[in-house]
Every structure is written in C-alpha cells, then in structure tokens.
N, C-alpha and C positions, 0 to 999 in steps of 0.2 A: 114211551115215545121212541120211535125208530129214528136213528140219526146216522145211519150208514153213509159213508162217503163224506162226512164232515169232520172237522178237527175240533178237539177239545184241548185248548192250549196249544201245545206243539206236537201232540200225539194223536194219531187217528184212532177212531173208535173201532175196536175189533173184538171179536169173541162173542157177539150177540147171537143168541140162538135163533131157531126158525121162527118161534113166536116170541111175544113180549115176555119179559121176566115176570114172574109172579110176585105179589107183594108180600108183606110181612104176615106173620101168623094172625089169623082173625079176619083177613080180607076175604072177599067173596071168592068162592072156589071157581076155577076155570070151567068153561063150558065142557060138558062131557067128561068129567073127571073119571079117571080109571076106576072101574068097578070091581076089578079082581078076576074077571073071567079070562083075561089075557094079560099076562105080565109083560111090561116092556122089557126090551133087551137091556141088561145091566151095562153100565158104562165100563169101558176097558181102560185101564191105566189112568184112572181119574183120581183127583184129590178131593178130600173133604173140605167143607167150608165154602164152596163156590155157590153162586146163586142158582136157584131152581129154574129150569127151562121146561118147555112143553115139547112133546114129540108127536108127530103125525104119522099114522099108519098108512100103508098103501091100500088097504082094503077099502071098499066103498062105504063102510059104515060111518066114516067121518069121525071116529072116536079120537079123542085127544088124551094121551096118557101123560105121565110126569116122569122125569128123570131127576133123581135127587142130586146128582152131580153132573157137571159138564166139564169139558176140558178147559183148563184155565186159559185166560187171554194170553197169547204169546208175548214174550218179552220183546220190547222195541229193539230192532236191529237183528233179531233172529230170523233165519230163513228156514223153511221146512226142510227136514232131512229127506234125502232121496228125491230131489226135485226132478220132475219128469218133463220130457219134451212133448210136443203136440201129438196126441193120440197114443202115447206109450202106456204100457201096463207094467207096473212094478209092485214091489212090496217091501216090507220090513225084513231086513236080513235075508233077502232072496226069496221071501215067501210070495207065492202066487195068489192073487185074490180069488175068492170063491167065484165060480162062473155066474152064479145067480146075482151076486152083489156087483160083479163087474158089468153085468148087463142092465143094471138099474140106472142107466144114464138119464133117461127121461124123467124118472122120479127125482133124481138129484137136481136136474136142471129146473124142474118145477119149483123145488124148494129154494134154489138159489134165486130164481126170478122173483119169488115172493119177498125175499129180503132185499134184492137189488132195486126193486121199484122201477121207476121210469127209465133209469139208465140202462137196464137190460143186462144180459149176460152174454159173454162171448162164446167162442167155440170150446168144445171139450178138449182139455189138454191131456188128460190121462187119468188113470186110477191106480191107487196103491193100497196094498193090504195093510190093515192095522193089526189084525190077528186072524184066526181061522173063521170068525163070524162077523167081521166088520171090515169095511173098506172105505176109502175116501176118494171121491171124484173131484177133479180139479177143473175149473172153468176160468177162462180169462175174464178179468174185471174190466168193465168199460167206464168206470167212474173217472171223471176228470181229476187229474192229480194222482191217480193210482196206476200209472203205467207200470206194467210188469207184475202187478198184484193178481191174485187168483182167489176165486171163491172155492173154498174147500167144504164139500158136503160129505159128511160121514153117514153111511148107511149100514144097517146091520139086520140080522134075522136070528131068531132063537132056535132055529132048526130047519130041516129041509121042507117041512110042511107048513112053516110059519111064514107070514108075509114079510116082505122087506120094509123096514121102517127107517125114517130119517132121525138120526141122533142129534146132529147139530150142523149149523151152517156158520162158518167163520170166514173172514177175509184175511188172507195171509200173504206175505210178500213172496214173490217168486225169486229165482236165482238172479234175475236182472232188475229187480225192483229197487227203487230209490227209497231207502229207509234212513231213519235218523241214526247217527253214530251211537255207539255204546255210551251209556251214561258214565261219567267219570266223577268221583267225589271231589268236592271243592279242594280238599287238602292236596289232591294229586294233580290239580290243574295249574297250580302256581309254578311258574318257571323263573329262572334267573333273570333279573331285570324287571320283574313285575312289581317289586316293592318300591313304592314311591315315598315322598316326604310325608310323614305323619301316619303312614300305614303300619299296622301291627301284624306280625306273622308268628303267632304262638306255636311252640313245639308241643308235641303230645307227651304224656307221662311216660309212655313206653317207647320213646324215640330211640331206635337202636344206635344212633350216632352218639348218644350221650350215656353217661353212667354216673352214679353218685361219686362225689370227690373222695369219699372215705374208702372207696374200693381201690384195690391195686390196679394201676393203669397199665401194667406190663411195659412201661417205658421207664428205664432207669433214670434218664435225665429228668423226667417229670417228677418221679418219686424223690429225687434228691432236692429239687427246688421246693417241693411240697413240705419236706421235712424242715427246711430252713425257714420258710415264711409262713408255714401253717397251711391249712386247707384253703381258706379264703373263699372259694367258689362252692356253690351247692353241687354243681355237676361239671364234669370235664368230658372231653371227647373220648369215646371208647376206641378200641382198636379198629372196629368196623368203621367208625366214623373217619378215622385218620386214613384208612386204606381207601375209602371212597373219595376223600378229598384228594389224595395223591393220584388216584387214577383219573379223576376229573381234570386236575391240573396237567397231567401228562398228555391228555388228549386235547387240551385247550389251545388257545392262541399262543401261549408262551411255552409250549411243549417242544420236545426235540424234533417233532415231525412237521412243524409248521413251515411254511414257505420261507419265512424270514430266517429261521434256523438253518435251513438247507443252503442258503446263499451267504451265510455269515463267514467271515474269515477265521473265526475261532469260537469256542464255546464259552458260556458264562463261568464255568468252573475255573477258568484261567484269567478271568477279568478282575481288575482291581476294584471295580464298582459293585462286585457281587457280594452280598451280605448274607451268609448262610443263616437259616432259621435254626432254632434250638430244638432239642428233642430228637425223636427217632427219625424225623424227616430231614435232618441236617445233611445227611450224605447225598441227598438228591435234590433238595430245593433250597432256594434262597430268595432274597428280595433285591431287585435292581435299584441302585442308588444313583444312576446316571441321569441327570435332568434332561439330557439331549436324546436319550434312548426312548423308543416307543414303549418299552416295558418299565419305565420309571415308576417305582412304587408298587409294582406287581410282583406276585410270586412267580418265579421262573425256574425252569428245570436246569440242572447243572449242565445239560447238553444243549440247552437253547443258546442262541447267539444272535447278534445283530451287528450292523456296521459301526456301532459306537463302542466297540471293544477297546479297552484301555491300551492294549498293545498293538492295535492296528496301525500300520505304517503305509505311507503312500510313496510309490517310486517316483522320485523327482528327476530321474535321468532324462536327458534330452530325447525328444522323439525322433530327431534326425540323426542318423548315424554319422560320427566324425572319425576320420582316419587317424590312427595314432601317429604322433610326431616322434621320429627317431633321430637323436643327435648324439654322435659319439664324440665326447670331449677328450678322449684319450689320444686322439690323432691331432697333431698340430698342423695348422695351415701355414705353408711356406710360400712366400712370394719372392721371386728373384729380383734383385735390384741391379741397376747399371753402374759399373765401376767408373769413378771419375779419373781423368788424366792429371799429369803433373801441372800443367798450366792451370787447371781448375783448382788443384790443391794449393798452389802458390798464391793464387789470388785470394 
C-alpha cells in the first residue's frame, strides 16, 4: 500500500520504489516477470538485504523486471550530496551525466508522478550522474509538509543500444528541507540538572571517567590515603575523569573567567573561607565556606573571587574633603598689659 507523503511515527516514509514492494517467497509473481531476454541494469553502489522492487522499461512492451537490490532508505537528517539548483546538471566527483540519461526527463517525471499521486510533481531541479551508466533526476515535491524535499528518480541503461529504464524513485530532502535532527542516544541526552529526586543515572562498565580502585591512580595523595584506609570503593576517578571535571569547573560559574571573578577585589586563593580540596586538584580548586558568598558550598577555582572575601575592606573616610588644621604650639602668644601707676599700687 502506497503511503508517500504521510508520517509513520515521527519519520516520513521514504525510499519506496516505483512499484509496490514484492512479498515474501511463495507469493504470486508480479505481472510480466522478467523472462531473461533482456536483463535489467544491475544496481550501482547498492547493499544486500534490502527489499525487492520492480523496474519499468521505457520500451513500449510494458515489461516489468526485477532488481534484487535497491538503494537503502536515507538516514533521517541526511541531505543528498551534490545538491543542485534549478535546472542544473552535475555529477559525482565532477562526472558529467550521460547525454541520453540526462535527456530522459519526461521518463523520470512520469515515474515520479506515478509515485506522487494526486499531489503531483514540481519543476525539474537538475540531474546528477551516479556513474557512467546511471543518473538521478530531481523534481520538486509538492506534498504538504515536505517543503524543500525532492523526488529523486534514478534512470540507467545497459548500453548505447539499450532503452533507458527507471531504477528507483525516492523522496529525499533538499539543501533547504526541514528534516528531523540527528538521533542522539539516551545516554548522551542527559545534561547537568536533569537528574531529579528518585531518578537513577547508572554509569557504563567502560566509563572512561572511572577505573577500578585497585589500579594505580597516578595521584600520590590518593594512593597515600588508599594505603592507610584500604581500597574501600570499587572504582575511583581516573585521570581522564579528573581532568574533565577540572576543565568543567574552570569554565563554569565559579571559574576565573566569570563576571563575578572579574569584579572581585581579590581571589579565593587568599581568602580565609577557602577550603582546598585534597589530591591532585588541591593546587587549583577548593570549596567556599562563607555562608554569605554566592559560592558557598561550591567548588571554586583558586582565581575565582567575590565581594565576600575575608580581607575585603571598605574605605570609611569622609566623602567631603576637609582642609587640614595647622597649629604651631612652639610659638607663644604674647598679649601686652597696661602698667599700673603708684596711686593704683598704693591703694
């Protein structure tokens, strides 16, 4: 049953041949099965294990042959290489299409119309060579929801005196087509902050960030503690895991390049609330212990800083300038007094 232009789940149906796929072994043979008088052109660059499709010849006999392999359905998100503009002629690695194949526009359009159904087929976009005996014609798709997609009709011939036949018809995304993003495995979709209460995030057996605890960790401080208290843990962080963590913290919110650090009066390395971590990261990282700091309880770089530095001081001098008072106490002030007369002294 043809289902072009409809979605199956979240992916469009693509890669269906010119005719319906044949059934399993034992089903009724298709009309006009190839009798051996004319061999269909073998597929080029095809893979085994794909469904069987039928092929129609250009000759008026109306014969239908079979191709045992067809080009696999394109991966979601892939665009055809060597995308062509309207009316352009191109090829693989600079190869020019065979003139006979390049001229089979009407044959290719007829095959595309048969698959497109009532939606029809747009203008011819271009033709590109697949090899010396095969070429692909591109037509604009008019299906709703398939803006920028193209009908790709591959035609071929077995020689100069052989008729041109249609190998396959598929719907492919053009350079401006809206396609689904590349599929990302679940393990790679998880980001920091996604883990909620009750969620489990198991690690893989071959996680490069971890290694068995009995292996040498190339960290003298870790080895010293391990000898004192025993192994204890099944796995510990590997050198790669520690380097990744250090780089992530360096580029994070509490790294030396953050806006807070650039405006701080001093760095955490000189702060009394700075608690260095143990091990090989001690020289560069520690934990903030200031309850009033935005980094309280977080791992901070030694060059990070904030306004809650333990040695930060505020200038309390008056904002209004006051002139200095100068008083020379080495100079005595002398005041002349009036001398009293005899009459005044006798009285």
